[in-house]
C-alpha positions in Angstrom: 6.3 98.7 -33.1 9.3 96.3 -33.0 8.9 92.5 -33.5 11.9 90.3 -34.1 14.2 93.2 -34.4 12.3 95.0 -37.2 9.9 97.8 -37.3 6.2 97.2 -38.2 3.8 99.8 -39.5 0.4 100.5 -37.9 -1.4 99.0 -40.9 0.4 95.7 -40.5 -0.5 95.7 -36.7 -4.1 96.1 -37.6 -3.9 93.2 -40.0 -2.5 91.0 -37.3 -5.2 91.9 -34.8 -7.9 91.2 -37.4 -6.4 87.8 -38.0 -6.6 87.0 -34.3 -10.2 88.2 -34.1 -11.1 86.0 -37.1 -9.5 83.0 -35.4 -11.5 83.7 -32.2 -14.7 84.1 -34.2 -14.2 80.7 -35.9 -13.6 79.0 -32.6 -16.8 80.6 -31.1 -18.8 79.5 -34.1 -17.4 75.9 -33.8 -18.4 75.8 -30.1 -22.0 77.0 -30.9 -22.3 74.4 -33.6 -21.1 71.7 -31.2 -23.5 72.8 -28.4 -26.5 73.1 -30.8 -26.6 76.8 -31.2 -27.2 77.5 -35.0 -27.1 81.2 -34.9 -23.8 82.8 -34.7 -22.9 85.5 -32.2 -24.2 88.8 -33.4 -21.6 91.3 -34.2 -22.5 95.0 -33.9 -20.2 97.1 -36.0 -22.2 100.3 -35.5 -25.6 98.4 -35.3 -25.0 96.4 -38.5 -24.5 92.6 -38.7 -23.4 90.4 -41.6 -22.5 86.8 -42.0 -19.4 86.5 -44.0 -16.6 84.0 -44.1 -14.0 86.8 -44.1 -13.7 89.0 -41.1 -14.2 92.7 -41.8 -14.1 93.8 -38.2 -12.6 96.9 -37.0 -10.9 97.7 -33.7 -13.9 99.8 -32.5 -16.4 97.0 -33.1 -17.9 95.2 -30.0 -19.0 91.6 -29.7 -22.0 90.7 -27.5 -22.7 87.2 -26.3 -26.3 85.9 -25.8 -27.4 84.9 -22.3 -27.7 81.1 -21.9 -30.9 80.0 -20.2 -29.4 76.8 -18.9 -29.4 76.2 -15.1 -26.7 74.3 -13.4 -27.6 71.7 -10.7 -30.8 69.9 -10.0 -34.1 71.6 -10.9 -36.0 72.7 -7.8 -39.2 71.1 -7.1 -42.3 73.1 -7.8 -44.9 73.4 -5.1 -48.2 71.8 -5.9 -50.8 74.5 -5.4 -54.2 73.5 -4.1 -56.9 73.3 -6.7 -59.0 76.3 -6.8 -62.2 74.3 -7.2 -61.5 72.1 -4.1 -64.5 72.1 -1.6 -64.1 73.9 1.6 -64.2 71.9 4.9 -66.0 73.6 7.8 -64.6 72.8 11.2 -67.0 72.9 14.2 -66.7 72.0 17.8 -69.7 70.6 19.6 -68.1 71.3 23.0 -68.3 74.7 24.6 -65.0 76.5 25.4 -63.7 76.3 29.0 -64.2 79.8 30.3 -65.5 81.4 33.4 -68.5 82.8 31.6 -69.6 79.5 30.2 -68.9 77.5 33.3 -71.7 78.3 35.6 -71.9 76.6 39.0 -75.6 77.2 39.2 -76.2 74.7 36.4 -74.5 71.9 38.2 -76.7 69.1 39.4 -77.2 68.4 43.1 -75.1 65.3 42.9 -72.1 67.2 41.7 -72.5 69.8 44.4 -72.5 67.2 47.1 -69.4 65.6 45.6 -67.6 69.0 45.5 -68.5 69.7 49.2 -67.4 66.2 50.2 -64.0 66.6 48.4 -63.3 69.9 50.1 -64.0 68.4 53.6 -61.7 65.5 52.9 -58.9 67.8 51.9 -59.3 69.9 55.0 -59.2 66.9 57.3 -56.1 65.2 55.8 -52.9 66.7 57.5 -50.2 68.0 55.2 -47.4 66.9 57.5 -47.2 63.6 59.4 -47.8 64.3 63.1 -45.1 63.3 65.6 -46.9 61.3 68.3 -43.8 60.3 70.4 -41.8 62.5 72.8 -38.2 61.4 73.5 -37.0 63.1 76.7 -33.6 62.6 78.4 -30.0 63.6 78.8 -27.3 64.3 76.1 -27.0 60.7 75.0 -30.1 61.2 72.7 -29.2 64.7 71.5 -28.5 63.7 67.9 -31.6 61.5 67.4 -33.8 63.0 64.8 -36.8 61.1 63.4 -40.0 62.0 61.7 -42.3 60.4 64.3 -40.3 61.5 67.4 -39.9 64.9 69.0 -36.5 64.8 70.8 -36.0 67.1 73.8 -32.6 66.8 75.5 -31.1 68.4 78.6 -27.3 67.8 78.6 -25.9 66.3 81.8 -29.5 66.0 83.1 -30.1 63.9 86.2 -33.3 62.1 87.2 -34.4 65.1 89.4 -34.0 67.4 86.4 -36.3 65.3 84.3 -38.9 65.2 87.1 -38.9 69.0 87.2 -39.5 69.5 83.4 -41.7 66.5 82.8 -45.1 68.2 83.0 -43.9 71.2 81.1 -42.6 69.2 78.1 -45.8 67.1 78.0 -47.8 70.3 77.9 -45.6 71.8 75.2 -46.1 68.7 73.0 -49.9 68.1 72.9 -51.2 65.1 70.9 -48.4 62.7 71.9 -49.4 59.1 72.8 -46.0 57.7 73.6 -43.4 59.0 76.1 -39.8 57.7 76.1 -37.4 58.6 79.0 -33.7 58.1 78.8 -31.9 59.2 82.0 -29.9 57.9 84.9 -26.3 57.5 83.5 -25.2 60.9 84.8 -26.4 59.9 88.4 -24.2 56.8 88.5 -21.1 59.0 88.6 -21.9 59.8 92.3 -21.8 56.1 93.2 -24.9 56.4 95.4 -27.1 53.6 94.1 -29.7 53.8 96.9 -30.2 57.6 96.4 -30.6 56.9 92.6 -33.3 54.3 93.3 -35.2 56.8 95.4 -35.0 59.4 92.6 -36.4 56.8 90.1 -39.2 55.9 92.5 -40.2 59.6 92.6 -40.1 59.6 88.8 -42.3 56.5 88.6 -44.8 58.1 91.0 -45.0 61.2 88.8 -45.6 58.9 85.8 -48.4 57.1 87.6 -50.3 60.4 87.7 -50.4 60.4 83.9 -53.2 58.8 81.9 -51.7 55.6 80.8 -54.6 54.9 78.5 -53.7 58.1 76.5 -49.9 58.0 76.9 -47.8 54.8 76.7 -44.6 55.1 78.7 -41.2 53.6 77.8 -38.0 53.6 79.9 -34.8 53.5 77.8 -32.0 51.6 79.6 -28.5 53.0 80.0 -25.7 52.6 77.5 -22.5 50.8 78.7 -19.1 52.5 78.8 -16.1 51.4 76.7 -13.3 53.3 78.6 -12.4 50.2 80.7 -13.5 51.6 84.0 -14.8 48.6 85.9 -16.6 50.5 88.6 -18.5 52.6 86.1 -19.4 49.6 84.1 -20.7 47.8 87.2 -22.9 50.7 88.3 -24.5 51.0 84.8 -25.0 47.2 84.6 -26.7 47.2 88.1 -28.9 50.2 87.0 -29.9 48.4 83.8 -30.9 45.2 85.7 -32.8 47.1 88.4 -34.7 49.2 85.9 -35.8 46.2 83.8 -37.2 44.5 87.0 -39.0 47.6 88.3 -40.5 48.4 84.9 -41.8 44.8 84.7 -43.5 45.1 88.1 -45.0 48.6 87.4 -46.3 47.6 83.9 -43.9 49.9 82.1 -42.1 49.1 78.8 -38.4 48.8 79.2 -36.0 49.3 76.2 -32.9 47.2 76.4 -29.8 49.1 75.1 -27.0 47.5 77.1 -26.5 44.4 74.9 -26.4 46.3 71.7 -23.6 48.7 72.7 -21.5 46.3 74.8 -18.0 45.9 73.4 -18.9 47.9 70.3 -16.2 50.5 70.1 -17.2 51.4 66.5 -20.5 52.9 67.9 -18.7 55.5 70.0 -16.5 58.5 69.4 -13.1 57.7 70.8 -13.5 56.2 74.3 -17.1 57.5 74.7 -19.5 58.4 76.1 -20.7 60.2 72.9 -22.1 58.1 70.1 -20.8 58.1 66.6 -23.1 58.3 63.6 -23.4 54.6 63.5 -24.2 54.6 67.2 -26.9 57.2 66.9 -28.4 55.2 64.0 -28.3 52.0 66.0 -29.9 53.6 69.0 -32.6 55.2 66.8 -33.4 51.9 65.2 -33.6 50.2 68.6 -36.0 52.8 69.9 -38.3 52.6 66.9 -38.3 48.8 67.1 -39.3 49.0 70.7 -42.1 51.5 69.9 -43.5 49.2 67.3 -42.9 46.0 69.3 -43.3 46.6 73.0 -40.9 44.7 75.4 -42.4 41.5 76.6 -41.5 39.7 79.9 -40.1 36.6 78.2 -37.8 38.8 76.2 -36.6 40.5 79.4 -35.8 37.2 81.1 -34.0 36.0 78.0 -31.8 39.2 78.0 -31.0 38.8 81.7 -29.8 35.2 81.2 -27.7 36.2 78.2 -26.0 39.0 80.3 -25.2 36.5 83.1 -23.6 34.1 80.6 -21.8 36.8 78.6 -17.9 36.6 79.0 -16.2 39.7 80.4 -19.1 40.8 82.6 -18.6 41.3 86.3 -18.1 38.1 88.2 -20.6 38.9 90.9 -23.3 41.6 90.6 -25.5 42.0 93.5 -29.1 42.7 92.4 -30.1 46.3 93.2 
């Protein structure tokens, strides 16, 4: 073996290794003394140990280190076991379990039986869905009206004669109604025959007189004005509205005024009309519901007629129908 340019014999190499082992042994002993370990590390040179200041170790000897019983980190908490001599607690339930075998209807008192029968009868009599007691029948102007208390039946472009033909059928198809609302007449004004239209309405009123007015309350919904600027059409609708309000008053029928609500209200129509927008349908529905809850009185009718006469932009002279 060469070290520093000179050859070293095997015996000299062994001596150098022994010196290094001796230094390591001294360092280990110093660490044990510093940490409180009095015993030195056992050296097993062929199962034989000696404490000597000089190191007589050989290359074939092995050094074993003892296992340290120290644990790093916090010591885990030990569970507190229950005492063996603790008294046992018995749990009891004074109520019987809810089961079909224990629950016996025969053991019920007579008062409970009567209450059960009464409750079942009340449940059967209460309707699950609110009944619709109002029938709204007319032309296409009311086609988009949908309400929980009204059944809407529409016939697009229907005339007064068409409504007369289907009146009895629709009343029969909707049993249980106590209010009938008719909205018709605007389509008939296109012909410009006011006297013929009056005769048709008189026939409709005669058919309504045959109904039981104590069971069914009748409402006549007035026409809706036009916004397309056609003066002749506006005049016919206005005359029809005025005539219907007077006839309904004389016959004891309830008239629903719609003319004032939609007059000069372009936002309630689609384009130039005659179809209503969503706001117009909502406004018409609210007016119908208000009239159903608060029937039209004669003083309200006279007040509406005076306001229409004083309203600017209305026809200068309108002959009463």
